[in-house]
C-alpha positions in Angstrom: -10.2 -3.6 -19.3 -9.8 0.2 -19.0 -8.6 1.5 -15.6 -11.7 3.7 -15.3 -13.8 0.5 -15.3 -11.7 -0.8 -12.3 -12.0 2.5 -10.5 -15.8 2.5 -10.9 -16.0 -1.1 -9.6 -13.8 -0.3 -6.6 -15.1 0.7 -3.2 -14.6 3.9 -1.3 -12.2 3.9 1.7 -14.9 4.0 4.4 -16.7 1.0 3.0 -13.4 -0.9 2.8 -12.5 0.0 6.4 -16.0 -0.9 7.7 -15.6 -4.3 6.1 -12.2 -5.0 7.5 -12.0 -8.0 9.9 -8.3 -8.3 10.5 -6.3 -5.1 10.5 -8.9 -2.4 11.0 -7.6 -1.2 14.3 -4.0 -1.3 13.2 -4.7 0.6 10.0 -6.5 3.2 12.1 -3.5 3.5 14.5 -1.1 4.1 11.7 -3.5 6.7 10.2 -3.9 8.5 13.5 -0.2 8.6 14.3 1.4 9.2 10.9 2.3 12.9 10.4 2.7 13.7 6.7 5.6 16.1 6.0 4.7 19.7 4.9 5.4 19.2 1.2 3.0 21.9 0.0 4.6 22.5 -3.4 4.5 18.8 -4.1 0.8 18.6 -2.9 -0.1 21.5 -5.2 1.6 20.0 -8.2 -0.1 16.7 -7.5 -3.5 18.3 -7.1 -3.1 20.1 -10.4 -2.8 16.7 -12.1 -6.3 15.6 -10.8 -5.2 12.1 -10.2 -7.3 9.3 -8.8 -6.0 6.1 -7.1 -7.0 2.5 -7.3 -5.5 0.6 -4.4 -5.3 -3.2 -4.9 -5.5 -4.6 -1.3 -6.8 -7.1 1.1 -7.7 -6.9 4.8 -5.2 -9.5 5.9 -2.2 -7.8 4.3 0.2 -6.2 6.8 1.8 -4.1 4.1 -1.6 -2.7 3.1 -2.3 -2.1 6.8 0.7 0.2 7.0 0.8 1.7 3.5 -2.9 2.6 3.0 -3.0 5.2 5.8 0.1 6.9 4.3 -1.6 6.9 0.9 -4.8 8.3 2.5 -2.9 11.2 4.1 -1.2 12.0 0.8 -4.5 11.8 -1.1 -6.2 14.2 1.4 -3.4 16.7 1.1 -3.6 16.7 -2.7 -7.3 16.1 -3.1 -7.0 12.7 -4.8 -9.9 10.3 -4.7 -8.9 6.8 -3.5 -10.8 3.6 -4.2 -10.0 0.1 -2.9 -10.3 -3.0 -4.9 -9.8 -6.5 -3.4 -7.0 -8.5 -5.0 -8.4 -12.0 -4.6 -11.7 -11.2 -6.3 -10.1 -9.1 -9.1 -7.2 -11.2 -10.3 -7.6 -9.9 -13.9 -6.4 -6.5 -12.7 -3.9 -7.9 -10.1 -2.2 -10.0 -12.7 -1.3 -6.9 -14.7 0.8 -5.7 -11.7 2.7 -8.8 -10.7 5.9 -8.3 -8.7 8.8 -9.8 -10.6 6.3 -11.1 -13.2 5.0 -13.8 -10.8 4.0 -12.6 -7.3 0.6 -11.1 -6.4 2.2 -8.8 -3.8 0.0 -6.0 -2.4 -0.9 -3.3 -2.0 -0.5 -1.8 -5.5 -1.4 1.9 -5.9 -2.4 2.7 -9.4 -2.5 6.5 -10.1 -4.7 7.4 -13.0 -5.5 10.7 -14.7 -8.8 12.2 -15.6 -8.9 10.1 -18.8 -8.4 6.9 -16.9 -4.8 6.5 -18.1 -2.2 5.2 -15.8 0.3 7.9 -14.7 2.3 5.5 -12.5 1.9 2.8 -10.0 3.6 2.0 -6.7 4.4 -1.5 -5.4 4.0 -3.0 -2.0 7.1 -1.8 -0.2 9.7 1.0 0.0 13.2 -0.3 -0.5 14.2 0.3 3.1 11.1 -1.6 4.3 11.8 -4.4 1.9 15.4 -4.6 3.4 14.0 -4.8 6.9 11.6 -7.6 5.9 14.3 -9.5 4.1 16.6 -9.3 7.1 13.8 -10.5 9.4 12.7 -13.3 7.1 16.2 -14.3 6.2 16.8 -15.6 9.7 14.0 -18.1 9.5 14.8 -21.8 9.6 14.4 -23.9 6.4 10.7 -24.3 5.4 11.0 -28.1 5.6 12.0 -28.1 9.3 9.5 -28.5 12.1 10.5 -25.1 13.6 9.6 -23.1 10.5 5.9 -22.6 11.2 6.3 -21.2 14.7 9.3 -19.0 13.6 7.3 -17.7 10.6 4.3 -16.8 12.8 6.6 -15.0 15.3 8.3 -13.1 12.5 4.9 -12.0 11.1 3.9 -10.9 14.7 7.2 -8.9 14.9 6.7 -7.4 11.5 3.1 -6.4 12.2 4.2 -4.7 15.4 6.9 -2.7 13.5 4.4 -1.7 10.8 2.1 -0.3 13.4 4.7 1.6 15.4 7.8 2.3 13.3 7.6 5.9 12.2 10.8 5.5 10.2 9.2 2.8 8.1 6.2 5.1 7.5 8.4 7.9 6.3 10.4 5.6 4.1 7.1 4.5 2.6 5.9 8.1 2.1 9.2 9.0 0.5 9.0 6.1 -1.9 5.5 6.9 -3.0 6.5 10.6 -3.4 9.6 9.8 -5.4 7.5 7.6 -7.7 5.0 10.3 -8.2 7.6 13.1 -8.6 9.0 11.3 -11.6 5.6 11.2 -13.3 3.8 14.5 -12.5 
């Protein structure tokens, strides 16, 4: 299916936010606190491309909770329209963007041009953020042990708190998205 079709099916940001049940307040906190760098030349070049964004997401996703506000600031500065599409009810699209060919990791930001052609896409985490997640999750007990569930829940709680408050993670994410776009605009 053409990406324009998916974009047309997707919902606007406000509708997505209004329907959020899990991370709405946290997403808003990140949005309110994140200060996008003054990259005016980059924003102008991006605006000249007239890109639109399809964000594959879900309300329960901590990565989306942190990354979407950063994308929204970037979109505002460069006048890009952003639409959200839910992963779990749009697997045909999601399965075109699997991580490592098998994982339905989100969010995925698909940047399309005026003709609906993909310019580039960005995957769920900046490298530095992935390293922090790997370090935290690497310390968990084996999944088969009785301690695993409690340790996993605590790790997710810790990770969520960092995603909501860690400005360095936010700037690593912005830098990663910017780098991906710079290579393709």
